C-alpha positions in Angstrom: -23.0 24.7 51.5 -24.8 28.0 49.3 -23.5 30.0 46.5 -25.6 33.1 45.7 -25.1 35.1 42.0 -26.7 38.6 41.7 -26.6 40.4 38.9 -26.2 43.8 38.2 -29.5 45.2 36.0 -27.9 48.3 34.3 -24.8 46.1 33.4 -26.9 43.5 31.7 -28.7 46.1 29.7 -25.5 47.6 28.9 -23.8 44.9 27.5 -26.8 43.0 26.4 -27.0 39.9 28.2 -29.8 38.6 29.8 -29.9 37.7 33.6 -31.2 33.9 32.2 -28.2 33.3 30.0 -26.1 34.2 32.7 -27.7 31.9 35.3 -28.0 29.2 32.8 -24.0 29.1 32.2 -23.9 29.2 35.9 -26.5 26.1 35.8 -24.7 24.4 33.2 -21.8 24.7 35.4 -23.4 23.0 38.4 -25.3 20.4 36.4 -21.7 19.5 34.8 -20.9 18.0 38.4 -23.9 15.6 38.0 -24.1 15.9 41.9 -27.7 14.6 43.5 -27.6 17.1 46.0 -26.5 20.8 44.5 -30.1 22.6 43.9 -31.1 26.3 42.6 -33.4 26.8 45.8 -34.1 30.2 44.5 -33.0 32.3 41.4 -29.4 32.5 41.9 -28.9 30.6 44.9 -27.7 26.9 44.7 -27.3 24.8 47.8 -25.4 21.6 47.8 -23.6 19.0 50.5 -19.9 19.1 51.6 -19.5 16.4 48.7 -19.5 19.4 46.3 -17.1 21.4 47.7 -15.5 21.1 43.8 -18.1 22.6 41.8 -18.4 25.1 44.1 -14.8 26.0 44.1 -14.6 25.6 40.4 -16.6 28.6 39.9 -13.9 30.5 40.8 -13.2 30.6 36.9 -16.1 32.5 36.2 -14.2 36.0 36.5 -11.7 34.6 33.4 -14.9 34.1 31.2 -15.8 36.9 28.8 -19.1 37.8 30.2 -19.2 37.4 34.2 -17.5 40.4 35.5 -19.3 42.3 32.9 -22.6 41.5 34.7 -21.9 40.1 38.0 -22.9 42.7 41.2 -22.5 40.3 44.0 -21.2 36.8 44.2 -21.4 34.9 47.9 -20.0 31.4 49.0 -21.3 30.4 51.8 -20.1 27.9 54.6 -22.7 25.8 57.0 -20.9 26.4 60.0 -23.3 24.3 62.1 -24.9 27.2 63.7 -25.7 28.7 60.5 -24.2 29.9 57.7 -21.0 31.9 57.3 -20.8 34.4 54.5 -17.6 35.0 51.9 -17.5 37.6 49.3 -16.3 35.9 46.2 -16.1 38.8 44.5 -13.9 40.7 46.8 -11.7 37.8 46.9 -11.1 37.6 43.2 -10.2 41.4 43.6 -7.8 41.2 46.4 -6.1 38.2 44.5 -6.0 39.8 41.5 -4.6 42.9 43.4 -1.3 41.1 44.7 -0.9 39.2 41.1 -0.7 42.6 39.1 1.2 43.9 42.1 4.1 41.1 41.7 4.4 40.9 37.8 
């Protein structure tokens, strides 16, 4: 599996956050799982095995931090389907669930 984080340079400037600072938080998250297979292959792109599902799934906490939504532009989770990766839009999914929860309250 693979996950990609793309930050909005304008939002980073507006908020005073640095891309490296944000990526370091994400790196810390993945490192906390002590996985031997999760690797950052390019800046903001993390690849792991199916055994790392919990590490990838638990990134769902990021929108609830005080910084993530202020600076993220795109956020994708790719699942290896055998014949290639299937792309899922995590940010879109977050806002869809949020809209449902907001409607229900």
